[in-house]
N, C-alpha and C positions, 0 to 999 in steps of 0.2 A: 808746179808753177802757179797755179791758182791760189794755194795758201800764201806763197810769197806776195803775190799781187794784193790780196786781200789784207796782208800785213801792212803793205805799203800804204793802201787806203786808209786803214785804221790810224796809221801814224800821221798821215796828212790830216785826217780829221781832228786828232788831238792838236796838231800845230794851228789848224785854223781855229778852234776853239781857244786856245791860248792867244793867238793873235788878236781875235775879236776882244776877248777881254783885256788885252793889253791896249786897247784903243784903235785897233785897225778896222774900220767899218767895213771895207772892202772884203774882208774875210768872211763876213756874214753872208753875202751874196754867194760866195763860192760854196760855202758850207751848206746853205739851204738848197742849192742847185744839186749838190751831190746827193741829198736826201729826198728830194721832192718826189721822185717817182715811187720809192719804197713806202713813203708815208701815203701817197696816194692810193697805192695798192692796199695798205693796210686798212685805211678809211673805207675803201670800197668793199672789202671784205666783211668789215665789221658793221657796215652801215645797216644793213637789213633791207628787206624788200620794202616795207611800209615807208621807211624814211627815205629810201632811194627814189620812190615813186613821187615824193614831195619836194625834194630838193638835189642839187648836184653835189657830188663828192667834193669837186673843186672849192666850193664854199667852205666846207669843213677843213679841207687842206689849208686854205688861205688863212682861215681862223687859227688853225693850229700853229702854223709859222708866226702868226702875229702874236699869239700867246706866248710862244717860245722865246721871241725877241726879249720880253721883259725879263725873264728868268735866265738867260743864256750868261749874262754877265757874271752870275754867281754859281754857274753850273759847274760840277765836278766830275771829270772823267775818272771814274773808279776802275772800269774794265772796258775792254775793246767794244763792246756793244752797249755802253752806257747811254749814248747820245740817241740811237734809234729806240731803245727801251723808253727813254724819257719822252721823245716825241710821240711814241705809240700811246703813252699814258695821257699826254696832253690831247691827243686826237681822240681818245676814248672819253675824256671829260667833255671836248667839244660835241661829240655825237650825243651824249647823255643830255647836254644843255639843249641841243636842237631838238631831240626828241621830246623832252619836256615842253619846249616852246610850242612846237607843232601839235602837241596833244593837249594843250590847254582848251577848255571847253569853247572859248571864243574863236579858236581856230580849228574847231572840229571839222574833218574832212567831209562829214555829211552835210555840212552846210555850204560847201563849195559849189560854185557854178561854172560849168565846163566853159572854156573859152576856145574859140575857133584858132586852129594853129596858123600862124603867119610865116610863110616861108620868104626867106631873104634870098636874093642872088647876089653874087659877088660880081663886081665890075670885071668885065672880060679882059683877060691879060694874055701874054704870050706865054706858053708853057713849053719849056725845053727839057728834054731828058737825055742824059749821057748815060748809055749802057755800061761804060767803062768805070763810071762812078762807084765808090764804095758806100755811097748814100743809098739806103734801100729805096726802091721804087715805091710809087703810091700803093701798088697792089700788094707788094711785100710787107709794107707798113700796116696797111689794114688788116691783112692776114694775122700779122703778129699781135695787133691790138685785139683782134676776135679771140685768138687762142688765149690770150692774157685774160680777157674778160671772162671767158668759159672756165678757165682754171680758177679765177677768182670766185665765181659763182659756186663751183664744186667745193672749193675750201669753205665758203660761207655756210653750206649745208651740212658741214661736219659738226659733230658734237662740240660743245665749248672746249673741252679737255683736248681733243685731238687738233682742233683748229688752233688753239694757242700753242701747242708745240710746233706745228708748221710755220705759224707766224714768228715765233721766236727763233726757231732754226733757220728757216730759208729767207725770212725777210728782215729780221733783226740781226742775223748772224750770230746768235748766241751759241756758246758752247754746250756740248751735251751735259757737261757737269753742272752747268749753270741751270739747264732745263730740268734736270732730275733733282734739283734741291727742293 
């Protein structure tokens, strides 16, 4: 069943790419929404501790999708995982650029001055929780995010070759044949 669902997702991705290239701008929003979480995880894993301590992964993800918009009109789907591979390459370039930028001498972290943390509070509002809902509770969502972050940190600690295999297979959906090439 999972294989059939995955094939349906890949077909839908190809349809969305073709629709966007045909002038349907609304297809872009759905396409990026489908890949946002995967790209964010790839960025967090590849980001590295030094860069992660100086910037948020969401900035890199947004820059990745911004850069992708420019090339998507001419993008060619050659195989099922082509889009995520392409997005991962753009993310890697964005990470490299951010690292170079932050590593420039005038932005050297040794010259930084610590700032006090400012905590903001949200306006109080009414919170309702329906235990019958299929939506995860805040605790369940937090737990999921913590497990995901722990897994991402573990994958980030792997050697580059092992990390790349996991990223290609589990996050990009590449076939074993593609990975072994």
